[in-house]
Structures are given as structure tokens and as C-alpha cells.
N, C-alpha and C positions, 0 to 999 in steps of 0.2 A: 453305270456300265451298260453297254449296248448288248445286242444279241450275240450269243456265243457261237462261233464257227467250229473251233477245235478246243477240246478240253482233255488234257492228259494228266493222269494221277499215277505216280509210282511206276511209270511205263519202263519196262526192262525187256531186253532181248539177250539171251545167252546162246552161244553156240558151243557144241562139244567138239573138241579137237582130239582125234585118236592119236595115240603114241605108237608108232610102229616098232616092232621088235627088230633088232639087227639081223640081217641076213648074212649067214656065214660066207656064202660065195654066190657070185652071179651066174656061175656055170649051171646050166640046166634050167635057168629061170624061165626061159621061153616055153619049157615043157610043163610048167606049173599051170594048171587050169585056173579059171577065175575064182572058183570056190576055195581052192587051196591057197591062192594068193591072199584072199580076204582073210582066211583063217590065221595068217601070220600077224595080223594086227592085234595088239594087246587090248583086252577089255578095259584097261585103265584109260581114263579120259581126263583131258584138261579142259577147263571152262574158260571161255572168252566172253567177257561182258561187253557186247557191242554197244549197247546203251544201258544205262543203269539208273533207275529210280528218277526218271524225268517227270517233273510236274510243272505244267504251264497252261495258260489259257490264251487263246487268240480270238479276238472279236471279229464279227462279220465286217468285211470292208477294209480290214487291215492289210498292209503289205509288210511282211516280216522276213528278214534275211536270216540265213543260217550259215555260220562261219565256223571253220575249224580245220586243223591239219588233215591230211590224207589219213584215213583210218580212225578219225575221231568219232565216227558213228552217224554222220549226217545222212548218208544214203540209207542206212538201216532205219533211221527214224522216219524218213520219207516213205519207205516201204511199209512200215507199220501203219502210218497214217493213211496210206493208200490201200490198205488191206491186202497187200501182196504177200505179207508174211504175218504170222500171229505173234503176239508178245509172249514172253516167258512168265512175266508177272506184270501186275498193274493193268491199266486199260486206257484207251483213248476214245472219246466220243467225238465223232465227226458229223456235223449237221449239214446236210445238203449234198448235191452231186459233186463228185470230185473228178477233175481233169488232171491227170498226172503225166508228166514227161520225165521219166527217170533215166532212161538210157535209149540208145539208138534202137528203134524197132519195137519198143515196148508196146504190147497190145496189137501189133500188126501181124496178120497171118501172111507169111512170105509168098504163098501161092496165089493170094488174092491181089487184085489190082489196087491202085491208090484210091480209085472211086469206091470199090467194094469195101475197102478197109475203113473209109470215111463213114459209110453208112453203118458198118458193123460197130465202130466205136460209138456212134451216136445211139445205136440201139442198146448197147451195154450201159450207156448213161441213162437209159429210160426215155429217150426221145422218140417221137413219132417220125415216120418216113417223111411226112409233110414238113415238119420242122427242120429236119436235116436237109431236105431239098431246098428249102428257103435260104439256107446259109451255105449251100455247097459252092456256088460261084464265088462267094466271098472267101471261102477257104482256099480254093484253087488259086485265086488271084493273089492272095497273100503269100502262098507258098512258092509261087513263080515256077511251078513245074507242070503247067497246063499240057504241054506236048507229051508228057509221060504219065498222065493221070490214069490212063487205061492200060498201063504196063504193070505186070506183077512186081510187087515191091521188092522181091528178092533180087531184082536187077538194079535197084536203086543204089546210088552211092550213099555214104554216111551223111553227106551234106543234104542230099535230097530227102533222106529219112528224117533228118532233123527239121527241115523246112515243113514237110507235110505233117510230121508229128506235132510240132508246135501249133501250126494252124488249126489242126483238128482239136487239140486240147484247149486252145484259147477261144476259138470261134464257135464252139458248140455251147457256149455260155454256161460253163460250170459255175457252181456256187463257190467252189474252192479250186484254185489252180496251183498245183505243186510242180515246180520246175527244178530239176537238178542241173548239174554242170553241162548238160547236153548242148546248151547253146554255144559252147566253145567249139563245137564241130562246124558250125556255120561260119561264113566269112564275116568280116567286120561290118559290112553294110547290112547284112541280115541280122546280126546281133543288135545293131542300133535300132533296126526296125522292130524287133521283138521287144526291146526295152521300152520303146516309145509306146507300143501297144499295151504292154503291161502297166505302164504308168497311168493309163486311163481306166483300167479295170476296177481299182478300189473305189473310184468315184461312182461307178455303177453298182456297187455293193458286192463285187467279187473279192473274196479273200485270196491273197497271193502269198505263198510260201516259197522263197527263192533261195537256192543254193548256188553260189558262184564264187570264184576267186577273183572276179573283176570287182574289186572293192569300190572303185569309183562309180560303176554302174549300180551297185547295190546301195551305196550311200545316196545316190540320186533317186532311187526307186523306193527304198524302204526306210521309213523313219525309225523303225525298231529292228533290232537284230538279236539273235541268240548265239552264244559262243559255246561250242562243244569241245571238250578235251577228254580223250580216253573214255568216251561214253558218258561223261558227266556234264551237266549244265553248269558252266563256269560263270556265265553272265547273261542277263536278259534285260535289255534296256535300250537307250538311244544308240543308233548305229554308230555315231561318231565315237562314243565311249567303247562300244563293242569292238570296233576296228583297232583301237588303241590297245585293248586287252589282248586281242588276237595277236597283235604284233609283239606284245610282251611274251606271249606263249611261244611264238616263233623264235624269240631271242634266247629262250632257255634251251641250251644245247642238250641233245639226247646223249646217252652214254657213249655212243660211238662216233659222235660228230667230229671230235678233235682228231681221231685217228683217220676218219674218212677224208676229211678236208686237208689233213696235214697242217693243222693250225699250230704254230709254235707257241712257246711260252711268251706271254706278252702282258703289258700293263698299260692302261689308258689313264691319262691325266687331263683334267680340264682346269684351265687357269692355275696350273701348278699343283693341283690337289688330286690325289687318287680318287676315283669314283667307282661305285659298285652298280648302282641302279638308276640314279636320277641326279640331276643338277639343275640349279636355278640360274636364270639370267634375266636381265632387263632388256627392253628394246633398245637398239642402237648402242649396245655396250660391246666392248672388246671381248672376243672369245678365242682363247688359245687352247688348241687340242694337240696333245703330245702322245705319241705311241712308242713305248719301249718294247723292242722285239729281241729276244734272246735266241741266238742261233748256235748250234753245236760247232766245235772247232773245225770239223771237216767240211763245213759249209763253204761252197765256192761263191765268191762275190758275184752278184748279178743285179742288173737294173730292175727296178720295180715301178709299178704305177700305183699311186696312192689315191684313193677316192674318199672324199668326205660326203656323206649323204645325210640330209635332214629332211624328214618327211612329215607331212601333216597327219592328223589322226585318221583321215579318210584315204590315205595312201598316196597323195600327190607329193611329188618331189618339190620341196620349197627351195632347197639349195643342193647342188651337186657340183663339187669341185674336184678337178683332176690335175695332177702336176704335169702330165704329159701334154696337156693343152696349152700351158703357158710356158713350156720350154724348160722347166726346172727338172734337172736330172737327179734321181734318187737311187741309191744302191743299198743293198743289204749284204753283209758279210758275216764272218764268224764273230761270236761274242755279242755284246749288247749294242743294238742299233736304236737310236732315238730319232724319230720322224716327227715333224711338227707342221701344223697348219694354223695360221693366225688370221682370224677375221677381224678387221679393224672396226667394222660397224655391222652388228648383227641386226639387220633391218627386218625383223620378223614381228608380226603383231602378237600380242599376248595370247597364250594358249599352250597346249601340250604337244610336243613333237617327239619323234623318234630319231636318234642320232647314232650313227655307227660309221666305222671305217672299213673299207675293203682294200686288201693288198693283192695285187696281181703281179705275178712274176712269170713271164712267158719266154724269157730270153736265156735263162740259165739251163744247166744240165737237167734239172728237175722242175718242170713248170708247176706253179702253185697258184691257188686262188683261195682266199679265206676271208671271213668277216669277223670283226670283233662282236662282242655282245651288244645288243641294242640298248641304248640308254634313253631314259625319259628326260627330255630337255623341256623344262617348264619356264616359259617366258612370262614373267609376271606383269601385271598392269591391267588396264581397262580392256575388256574383251569384246567391246561393241563393234569394232571394225570387222568387216567381212572379207577383206583382202588377206593375202598371205604376207606381203611385205609391208613394212612401215618405214619409208625413208625419212630422213630429217626434212622437215618442211615447216612452212608458216603461211598463213593466209594474210593478205593485205588488200587494200583498196586505194585506188587513186581517184580523188574527187575532182571532177572536171567542171562542175557547176554546183549551184546551191541545191542541196537535197534536204528536204524537211526531215526532222528527226522522226522516229517511229511513232512517238506519242502525239505528233502533230498531224499525222496522215489520217484521213478519214478511212473507215473500214471499207474494204473491197474497192478502194479507189473512187468512191461515190461521194459527192459533196453533200452538205447538209440539206440542200433543197431536193436531193434525189436525182439531180441531173448529173450525168457523167462529166 
């Protein structure tokens, strides 16, 4: 094991949520002073476990991703590691200087200029004025906001904040760089620029902890990822497996999902068999996907668009089929409706994929859009190929002249005398 950068043991953070007492009437509420208004809150408390009993270790020079739904506890964990907030239980040891970019404007004083905030941030990290000055031009060049560097940052846009914030956090050479979803504020070219820079940091010994919903960027940057769900650590391992588990968690509908999305009663069949969570197939085999949808008698017939999506474990779309693109008309009406998609040749390399259907109805009296549960499609076979598709193929050679067999050829093309 190498040098430890972050070590967390039983790390937990709880928040107390007060329960308000019901107010009999809103009349006269404006006349209630602040103290009287506060006194209407009950002393009874509800407890929210933002993060619960997290134990993990990150070595120096590792790039680790952090994945989870909104509200899973990712930002809370980063704030604990950055010492922005204290844990309720457990502890986290962080070794070295930490550069954190948690949200727009974190650590910047709004009345100070970009230049002054850069030197202030470096001083907080324990750097000398000489060291900050040596890197200042590099920070400004990367942020691309040179004309505005002497303007108070309260006048910056969110994109300018993100540019300067990342440049300061990354170029002041912290031992540990913690980056939340803040990069989403920047444009695509800036995001790509930041990812390219972070890719080189672990080679120089900097530890990177990265939160993003850009799963492709994370898979490219981070060999390892942790999955959080409801404050608990669900998985810690290779990013490709972490993304697959994250997508399984997304496939699990929350209690109100069906009501919110208007998802009707339905059943999915693969190759004639009902499936619940996973299905196996071989490369280049036939795949028949059928969807039974039960609509109430009062439903008005309406045209729909049916999407079949198959994604790789790192979030890339391997297959996306739509009936509206090939001119096939599909309709849903009252009673049972059976929709089918047949793939004659499933040209996917062996591996684990996520498969689901999306139904879109935008032309009826009540527009709808809903997804089926995600299934794990396991394509069996040799997994050495790095591509996504595996067409039917064969290798061949046409011999135009006499070619000596391999055992007759001298090594490296050099004859026994040593002459070429």
C-alpha cells in the first residue's frame, strides 16, 4: 500500500430537522416578531443521516470518482473532507493541503478582486506570496478571464466564478483536489480543458476526488469510484462496475415515481419470457423485446414513439432504436397494448449492459413520457475485445507469391550470416 491521502472511519453527519406546529390562521402573521415566530417551532426534532458510517481509504496520487443520486450525501461528504463542516460521529484524516471547489464562489470574498482572491486562497493553503506570484500568470491564462482579473468577483458570472475557482484550486498545487459538480457551470470546451488538466494531476502525486454526473468523463479520469445511496457507501471499486451499480440504483423507482411520471401498468418480455432484473444473450443472437401496456377504458387512442436503449457500463449508448425514425406507426389505446422490437443480430461484444424502453406520447390529450425499469443485459463470451459492437466477420488472406512459413523465417528478418 502506498502513502495514505484520505482515511475515513465511521464518518457520519446528521442534521436535525425541526417540525413546525400548525398555525391556526395566517391573519396577523406579519405582526409576529421574529422571536415569537421561532417560538412556534416544536422542540421535537427529526434526524436526517446525510452520510452514515462511511469507512474508506484513498492513497496519494489516486483519482477517485463519487457517484450517487441527488441527495445521496456526496456534497456533505466533500464538505466533511474539506473541513467545511464537522462530523457528527467518526473521523476523517486528510494528509496534505486540500484544494476544494464545492460550489460557485466557495472561498472567494465578493468584495475582493479576482487577483486578491487568488492570493487570499493561496495564503489559506499556507503558500508564500512568492509561490503564488510564480503561478499567478498560469492561473489567469487557464481561467481565460484576464480582462476581468482586477474586477470584484461579485460582478462575475457563474461561469467566470467556475473558471477562476477551478484554476485557483488546481494550479496552487494542492496535495488533494476535491471537485464537486461545479464544472457543469462552465461551457463544454472549459469542461474538457479541466478534465484534461485533472488527468495529469495524479501522475504528479496529486489525489483527485471528483463528483460529476458526466459518467464518461469520470470513467476516463477515475479508475476507481465510490457509489453513495441515502448516505451509505454502496460500492467502492472499479469505475466501470460502479457506474453499472449506480444505474441499477437509478432503475429502482422511488415510491412516487409511478405517480409522477404517469407510468401505466406494464410488463416486459425478452425472447418471449417475462424478466425482472437481468437477461443473458450471446453475441450476434436474435433479441425480441416485447412490452405489454395496460391502459384504462377511458384512454383515448394516441400515437406514441417507442425507444429501445442499450447502454454500456460507462454510460455510452451502444444501441438506440426509435420507431419514428424508420416510419413505423405505433398507437396505444384502451385495454392491453403489445409493442415489440426485434433485433435480428445483437452485434454487441460480451459484457454487461443496461436495457430499457422509453414510451413518449406527445400527440394525445394527455402527453406522457415514461421509462421501464432498467434491466441488466449480460452478453456472454470472451470479453477481450475493446469495441462496443461485434459484427459477423472473418479474417482471410490472398497469397500472391510464395511466402515462407513462420518456422522458416529468420528472426527479425536477418539471415544466418547477420546480413539483412
